[in-house]
BAFI-3210 file (N, C-alpha, C; in Angstrom, 3 decimals, decimal comma, padded with zeros to 6 digits):
// residues 98
n [1|2|3|4|5|6|7|8|9|10|11|12|13|14|15|16|17|18|19|20|21|22|23|24|25|26|27|28|29|30|31|32|33|34|35|36|37|38|39|40|41|42|43|44|45|46|47|48|49|50|51|52|53|54|55|56|57|58|59|60|61|62|63|64|65|66|67|68|69|70|71|72|73|74|75|76|77|78|79|80|81|82|83|84|85|86|87|88|89|90|91|92|93|94|95|96|97|98]
n.u [-010,650|-010,921|-013,583|-012,791|-010,515|-010,163|-012,393|-010,362|-009,117|-010,256|-010,765|-007,869|-007,901|-009,883|-008,967|-006,988|-007,323|-008,930|-006,972|-005,677|-007,977|-007,709|-005,171|-005,774|-008,036|-006,393|-003,710|-005,391|-006,543|-004,184|-003,227|-005,975|-005,868|-002,706|-003,472|-005,230|-003,951|-001,982|-004,587|-004,406|-001,918|-001,839|-003,798|-002,012|-000,200|-001,281|-002,378|-000,324|000,769|-000,749|-000,680|002,344|002,096|000,523|001,649|004,465|002,732|002,100|004,582|005,298|003,694|004,289|006,967|006,573|004,461|006,760|008,444|007,344|006,825|009,489|010,560|010,994|014,548|016,573|018,753|018,535|019,767|022,359|020,983|020,173|019,652|017,645|015,381|012,661|010,777|009,191|005,950|006,145|004,162|001,319|000,780|-000,655|-003,713|-005,218|-008,913|-010,878|-013,665|-016,863]
n.v [054,993|054,974|054,142|053,911|052,618|051,085|049,248|048,720|046,774|045,012|043,910|043,003|041,506|039,678|038,821|037,125|035,390|033,705|033,054|031,534|028,722|028,320|026,899|025,607|024,539|023,122|021,333|019,601|017,912|017,163|015,533|013,584|012,716|010,891|008,958|007,943|006,747|004,989|003,505|001,964|000,978|-001,152|-002,799|-003,197|-004,965|-006,349|-008,710|-009,081|-010,339|-012,864|-014,048|-014,848|-017,135|-018,369|-019,103|-020,285|-022,608|-023,589|-024,563|-026,235|-028,368|-029,267|-030,399|-032,059|-033,908|-034,348|-035,925|-038,550|-039,089|-040,299|-041,188|-042,476|-043,430|-041,724|-039,787|-036,400|-032,983|-030,857|-028,145|-025,790|-026,124|-027,477|-025,161|-023,847|-021,280|-019,233|-018,517|-015,186|-012,111|-011,093|-006,436|-005,787|-003,360|-001,178|-000,131|002,793|003,692|004,741]
n.w [019,287|016,004|014,510|010,876|010,905|013,335|011,520|009,565|010,265|011,228|009,095|008,485|010,380|008,962|006,282|007,405|009,064|007,175|005,077|007,017|007,093|004,514|004,831|006,162|005,097|002,928|003,935|005,495|002,261|001,787|004,061|003,416|000,738|001,489|003,587|001,766|-000,324|001,567|001,992|-000,192|-000,920|001,374|001,362|-001,507|-000,742|001,200|-001,173|-002,278|-000,062|000,100|-002,164|-002,057|000,295|-000,669|-003,521|-001,585|000,114|-003,311|-004,252|-001,495|-001,659|-004,144|-003,312|-001,668|-004,018|-005,468|-004,069|-003,335|-005,630|-006,740|-004,576|-001,602|-001,446|-003,178|-003,444|-003,725|-004,881|-004,417|-002,213|-003,638|-005,969|-007,149|-006,570|-005,974|-008,599|-008,600|-011,151|-013,205|-011,654|-012,343|-012,578|-009,955|-010,382|-009,117|-008,068|-007,211|-006,042|-006,517]
ca.u [-010,006|-011,470|-014,144|-012,601|-009,121|-011,044|-012,303|-008,926|-007,950|-010,948|-011,265|-006,822|-008,778|-010,568|-008,167|-005,587|-008,250|-009,576|-005,971|-005,439|-008,452|-007,443|-004,231|-005,803|-008,143|-005,274|-003,296|-006,535|-006,731|-003,032|-004,012|-007,256|-004,523|-001,801|-004,425|-005,958|-002,841|-001,966|-005,092|-004,154|-000,418|-002,290|-004,695|-001,597|001,106|-002,104|-002,870|000,703|001,729|-001,682|-000,148|003,669|001,239|-000,131|002,856|004,292|002,293|002,137|005,802|005,449|002,602|004,719|007,925|005,656|004,819|008,467|008,966|006,250|006,583|010,965|010,852|012,947|015,711|016,711|019,151|018,425|020,930|021,868|019,374|020,107|019,991|016,397|015,324|011,288|011,131|007,784|006,123|005,618|002,523|000,559|001,026|-002,038|-004,205|-006,375|-009,755|-011,362|-015,190|-017,309]
ca.v [054,418|055,430|054,226|053,659|052,114|049,284|048,513|048,538|046,043|043,834|043,653|042,593|040,516|038,460|038,326|036,919|033,620|033,081|032,472|030,095|028,216|027,785|026,649|024,169|023,543|022,566|020,608|018,457|017,564|016,173|014,027|012,838|012,196|010,483|008,586|006,763|006,018|004,381|002,721|001,291|000,103|-001,835|-003,291|-004,560|-005,849|-007,583|-009,524|-009,437|-011,653|-014,164|-014,280|-015,125|-018,146|-019,318|-020,036|-021,324|-023,860|-025,473|-025,102|-027,031|-029,624|-029,891|-030,756|-033,451|-034,911|-035,035|-036,694|-038,593|-039,611|-040,648|-042,666|-042,046|-043,654|-041,401|-039,228|-035,409|-032,761|-029,606|-027,800|-024,613|-026,560|-028,120|-024,250|-023,502|-020,247|-019,106|-017,609|-013,503|-011,672|-010,003|-006,114|-005,185|-002,422|-000,412|000,848|003,786|003,406|005,723]
ca.w [018,090|015,327|013,608|009,804|011,687|013,681|010,367|008,794|011,766|011,587|007,722|008,368|010,895|008,675|005,758|008,433|009,331|005,382|005,092|007,438|006,375|002,935|004,216|006,776|003,845|001,766|004,906|005,033|001,247|001,651|004,830|003,073|-000,022|002,454|003,933|000,571|-000,545|002,765|001,791|-001,581|-000,337|002,589|000,575|-002,165|000,223|001,747|-002,143|-002,449|000,860|000,027|-003,463|-001,719|000,394|-001,512|-003,612|-000,749|-000,436|-004,362|-004,000|-000,448|-001,747|-005,832|-003,266|-001,114|-004,939|-005,741|-002,725|-003,038|-007,143|-006,591|-003,204|-000,197|-001,918|-003,936|-002,880|-003,975|-005,479|-003,844|-001,883|-004,612|-007,713|-006,334|-005,730|-006,948|-009,297|-009,052|-012,325|-012,625|-011,319|-012,599|-011,871|-009,960|-010,180|-007,751|-009,713|-006,944|-006,377|-006,039]
c.u [-011,256|-012,478|-013,550|-010,909|-009,924|-012,209|-011,086|-008,755|-009,191|-011,632|-008,980|-007,176|-009,362|-009,996|-007,082|-006,491|-009,077|-007,822|-005,256|-006,418|-008,515|-005,995|-004,791|-007,116|-006,820|-004,130|-004,513|-007,306|-005,645|-003,233|-004,980|-005,982|-003,452|-002,558|-004,999|-004,824|-001,669|-002,953|-005,213|-003,062|-000,818|-003,000|-003,333|-000,201|-000,256|-001,928|-000,788|001,054|000,271|-000,657|001,902|003,560|001,086|000,963|003,785|003,846|001,962|003,522|006,008|004,406|003,760|006,485|007,678|005,136|006,077|008,553|008,408|006,292|008,343|010,903|011,749|013,949|016,814|016,875|019,506|020,132|021,273|020,932|018,866|020,069|018,047|014,846|013,817|011,427|009,806|007,275|005,750|004,616|002,351|000,093|-000,667|-002,644|-004,631|-007,163|-010,545|-013,319|-015,360|-018,599]
c.v [054,698|054,508|053,091|052,477|050,532|048,765|048,016|046,592|044,326|042,684|042,793|041,169|038,954|037,593|037,231|034,850|033,817|032,551|031,549|029,150|027,735|027,033|025,443|022,682|022,539|021,108|019,173|017,055|016,923|015,853|013,088|012,325|011,539|008,936|007,412|006,149|005,163|002,678|000,938|000,384|-000,873|-003,142|-004,299|-005,587|-006,743|-008,690|-010,003|-010,917|-012,674|-014,204|-015,256|-017,020|-018,942|-020,009|-020,740|-022,422|-024,662|-025,292|-026,372|-028,210|-029,799|-030,309|-032,240|-034,213|-035,527|-036,423|-037,981|-040,195|-040,553|-041,242|-041,916|-042,088|-043,197|-040,201|-037,334|-034,738|-031,953|-028,945|-026,174|-024,845|-026,730|-026,832|-023,799|-021,739|-020,071|-017,844|-016,156|-013,595|-010,139|-008,589|-005,669|-003,367|-001,818|000,442|001,710|003,276|004,519|006,148]
c.w [017,397|014,711|012,310|010,142|012,486|012,431|009,693|010,090|011,647|010,091|007,423|008,860|010,258|007,775|006,407|009,084|008,159|005,102|005,023|007,479|005,101|003,010|005,007|005,730|002,899|003,355|004,433|003,262|001,306|002,557|004,453|002,167|000,545|003,016|003,422|-000,446|-000,132|002,625|001,108|-001,444|000,896|001,511|-001,420|-002,005|001,283|000,191|-002,617|-001,354|001,350|-001,526|-002,461|-000,717|-000,002|-003,273|-003,078|-000,613|-001,180|-004,445|-002,869|-001,420|-003,254|-005,309|-002,742|-001,769|-004,827|-005,353|-002,954|-004,691|-007,106|-005,460|-002,018|-000,955|-002,402|-002,860|-003,393|-004,034|-004,317|-003,281|-003,301|-006,070|-007,582|-006,042|-007,208|-007,227|-009,121|-010,077|-011,976|-012,060|-011,507|-012,230|-011,143|-009,730|-009,727|-008,498|-007,822|-007,475|-005,419|-006,295]
res [m|d|p|t|e|a|e|n|i|a|n|e|l|a|a|l|v|a|r|e|h|g|r|a|k|i|e|q|g|r|r|e|a|a|e|s|i|a|e|d|l|a|v|l|l|s|h|d|r|a|d|l|e|r|e|r|a|a|r|l|n|v|e|a|r|l|r|e|l|i|g|a|d|y|e|a|p|a|p|a|a|a|r|f|v|p|a|p|r|a|a|r|r|l|h|r|v|t]
***
């Protein structure tokens, strides 16, 4: 094998390895971005669940207090009419700490 031919093959292999390395770095960046988004979504979901639980507890508390105030002889209207409507929640923003 001619030394220049061997050098050309080595250069082609080095170029292939460099391209594959670049692709691997891009894929790693995408994977890290996806993991970061998943973490942010998990935090938002956890906050939403906590908000819903607080709203549920507040609704139950208000309903119990209402039953105390009204008394046992009062016959409530249909359940759909007494439905609790929670106040709108403010949008949450995540701030990344670096």
